[in-house]
N, C-alpha and C positions, 0 to 999 in steps of 0.2 A: 214738367209739372210735378209738384211736390204736394203730398197729401198726408196728414196725420189721421189715419183711419180711426184710432181710438177717440179722437176729439169729436168725431162725427156721430158716434154711437149714442143713441137715445132710444128709450122705449116708451110706447104708448100703453096706457093701462088696458090690458087685455086685447091689444091689437098688433098690427104688423106695419112697420114703417119701411119705406124704400127711399133711398137717396142716390140719385144718379151721380156717379163719379166721372165716368167717361162715356161719351156717345159720339163716336166718330167713325165714318165710313162703315166698315162691317164689324165694328167692335162696340159692345155695350158692357160697361162694368158698373154694377149697382151694389151698394151696401144695403143689405136686408137685415132688419132688427125685429125679431119676433118675441113678444112678451111670453112669459111662462104660461104654458097651457094652450097656446094658440097652435093652429095647424093649417097647413095648405093641403087641400084635397088633391087626389091624384089628377095629374095633368101631363101634357107633353109640350115640348118646344120644337119648332121647326129648325132650330139652330143647335149646333153642338156647344158645349160649355163646360165650365168647372164651377164647383162650389168650394170655397176655402173658408173653414170655420175659424173665426177670430176669437170668440168667447162663448161660453155657455155649454149646454148639453141638450141633446135631442136625438131623434131617430129619423134618418133619411131613408126612405124606401125607394129603391131603384130596381124596377122590373121585378118586384116581389122579394128582393133581398134587402134586409134591414142592415143599415150601416150606422154605427154609433157616431154621432156628431159630438166632437170635443175639439178644443183649440188645437190647431195644427193639422187637422184632417183635411185632405184634398180629395174631392170626388169628381171624376170625369164622367160626363154624359154625352153619348152620341145623340145626334138629332133624332127626334121622335120617340125617345125612350120614356116610358111611363115612370113618374116619380111623384112622391108626396113627402111631407115632413111634419113632425110634431116637435115643438119646443118643450122640453121637460123643465127648463129654467130659462130665464132671459138669455136669448141666443142671437148672436150676430154673425153674419157670414158675407163674404164677397162673392157675388154671382157674376161670372164673366161669360158672355155669349158671343160667338163669332159665326160668320156665315161661311 
């Protein structure tokens, strides 16, 4: 499968968009695009995963530690870790979750 991620990025005015890229067996890969000023409140996932920042700036809080989101940053999360994020500008990232 071949995918040009940059061609799939779009932003909703003041909202969050998710676009499924891969959903197969125990792997889910989703492109998340958050408009400037949006946030995801603290939550957990039962699966481990990674966040890879494609564009934008924001703050990813993982278990109380703030991580600066900027292009090229890769964040690893174990299952059930508390996390939240705030988009300081239009920000897109690839979320990969595995069981």
